[in-house]
C-alpha positions in Angstrom: 20.1 20.6 -14.9 19.0 21.7 -11.4 15.7 20.0 -11.5 14.1 17.2 -13.3 10.4 16.4 -13.7 9.8 12.3 -13.4 6.5 10.9 -14.9 5.5 7.8 -14.0 3.0 5.3 -12.8 0.8 5.7 -9.6 1.1 1.8 -9.3 3.9 -0.7 -9.1 3.6 -2.6 -12.1 4.3 -6.4 -12.1 8.0 -6.5 -11.9 9.8 -5.3 -8.8 12.7 -3.9 -11.0 10.1 -1.1 -11.8 10.0 0.2 -8.2 13.8 -0.8 -7.5 14.9 1.4 -10.5 12.2 4.4 -9.8 13.8 4.4 -5.9 17.2 4.4 -7.4 16.5 7.1 -9.8 15.4 9.4 -6.9 18.4 8.8 -4.8 20.8 9.3 -7.9 19.0 12.8 -8.5 19.4 13.8 -5.0 22.9 12.3 -4.8 23.8 14.7 -7.7 21.8 17.8 -6.3 19.2 17.5 -9.0 15.6 18.4 -7.3 13.1 16.1 -8.1 9.6 17.6 -9.4 6.7 14.8 -9.7 3.2 14.3 -9.5 2.7 14.4 -5.8 1.1 11.2 -4.8 2.6 8.7 -2.4 1.5 5.6 -4.4 3.2 3.5 -7.1 6.4 4.3 -8.6 5.5 7.9 -7.8 5.7 7.6 -4.3 8.9 5.3 -4.6 10.8 7.8 -6.8 9.8 10.6 -4.2 11.2 8.4 -1.2 14.4 7.4 -3.2 15.1 11.3 -3.5 13.8 12.0 0.2 16.4 9.3 1.7 19.2 11.5 0.4 17.8 14.7 1.8 16.8 15.7 -1.9 14.4 18.2 -2.6 11.0 16.9 -3.8 8.3 19.0 -5.2 4.9 17.4 -5.9 2.2 18.7 -8.3 -0.9 17.5 -7.7 -4.5 18.4 -8.9 -7.0 19.0 -6.1 -9.5 16.7 -7.6 -6.8 13.7 -7.3 -5.7 14.6 -3.6 -7.9 11.6 -2.5 -7.5 8.9 -5.2 -3.6 9.5 -5.7 -3.1 10.3 -1.7 -0.6 13.3 -1.5 2.7 12.4 -0.2 3.1 14.0 3.4 6.8 14.1 3.6 7.6 16.3 0.6 9.4 19.6 0.5 6.7 21.3 -1.0 3.4 20.1 -2.5 1.6 22.4 -5.0 -1.9 22.0 -5.5 -3.4 22.9 -8.8 -6.9 22.5 -10.5 -6.5 20.7 -13.6 -4.5 18.3 -15.2 -3.0 20.7 -17.8 -2.2 23.0 -14.8 -0.2 20.4 -13.3 1.9 19.5 -16.5 2.4 23.4 -17.4 3.5 23.8 -13.6 5.8 20.7 -13.8 7.4 22.0 -16.9 7.7 25.4 -15.7 9.7 24.1 -12.6 12.1 21.8 -14.3 15.0 21.7 -16.8 14.0 18.2 -18.2 11.6 15.2 -18.0 12.3 11.7 -17.5 9.5 9.1 -17.8 9.4 5.6 -16.0 6.8 2.8 -16.5 3.0 3.7 -16.1 -0.1 3.9 -17.7 -2.2 6.3 -20.1 -1.5 9.4 -17.9 2.1 9.0 -17.7 2.2 8.5 -21.6 -0.2 11.4 -21.9 2.1 13.9 -19.8 5.5 12.3 -21.6 3.9 13.0 -25.2 2.7 16.7 -24.2 6.3 17.6 -23.0 7.8 15.8 -26.2 5.4 17.5 -28.5 6.0 21.0 -26.9 9.9 20.2 -27.6 9.1 19.5 -30.9 6.8 22.6 -31.7 9.9 24.8 -30.4 8.2 25.5 -27.1 11.0 24.5 -24.6 14.4 23.2 -25.4 14.6 20.7 -22.8 15.9 16.9 -22.8 12.7 14.5 -22.8 14.0 11.3 -21.6 12.8 7.4 -21.1 14.5 5.1 -18.1 13.6 1.7 -20.4 13.4 -0.6 -17.4 13.4 -3.9 -18.3 12.8 -2.9 -22.0 9.3 -1.8 -21.0 9.4 1.1 -23.7 10.8 -1.3 -26.6 7.5 -1.4 -28.4 7.0 2.3 -28.1 10.1 3.0 -29.6 9.5 0.5 -32.3 6.5 2.7 -33.2 8.1 5.7 -33.1 10.5 4.3 -35.7 7.4 3.3 -37.7 6.2 7.1 -37.5 9.5 7.6 -39.2 9.2 5.1 -41.9 6.0 6.3 -42.8 6.7 9.8 -43.4 4.9 11.0 -40.0 7.9 12.0 -37.8 11.1 13.5 -38.8 14.4 11.6 -37.8 15.8 14.7 -36.5 12.5 14.9 -34.2 12.8 11.2 -33.4 16.4 11.9 -32.0 15.2 14.5 -29.7 13.8 11.6 -27.5 16.7 10.2 -25.2 16.4 6.6 -24.3 18.6 4.4 -22.1 18.6 1.4 -19.7 20.8 2.9 -17.4 20.1 6.0 -15.2 24.0 7.4 -15.2 23.9 7.1 -19.1 20.3 8.6 -19.2 21.7 11.7 -17.2 24.5 12.0 -18.9 22.7 11.9 -22.4 20.4 14.7 -20.7 23.5 16.9 -19.7 24.8 16.9 -23.4 21.4 17.4 -25.2 21.3 20.2 -27.6 17.5 20.8 -29.0 17.2 20.5 -32.9 16.9 24.0 -34.9 14.6 22.5 -37.4 10.8 23.0 -37.5 8.7 20.2 -36.9 6.7 20.5 -40.4 7.4 17.9 -43.0 7.1 19.6 -46.7 5.1 17.8 -49.3 8.3 17.6 -51.6 9.7 14.9 -49.1 6.5 12.6 -49.0 
């Protein structure tokens, strides 16, 4: 992996550990020579993960829709800032630039970006690892919901296993490095239901 996209909140959340882990992730990526691609803002966890990478001399590429330039406030210290027109262009560009994605705590936008990348993988549009850094158990209930999708017949177990989850940055990066995309299609046959 040469570049990783990170999806995360433009807020800090209520627990200082979210900010601490975002900064540590940025530092770790830079120290391993992995470039960071993210949403381009200097606010919340977004700015924190970028600052972590930049603190170690890492390369950081931000992708920011023009209409969010003022609201999310573009990070001025990036290696490169790419301005796009729409949210869809942002996700497409981030996917084009990266070899995988890590999701940190965030809100609707973070989850929307994460699920679109995961869905693209499920549909076979890419074979990149999609991962969650489950800081302080933030994504535990999402993981339970995904298990319910499997249990109720809406998601194949092989597709569930596409999602890499860990509480630990080093373990997560190792999982991503060793990831092999499944060769099974997404659709469940009527005979299985």
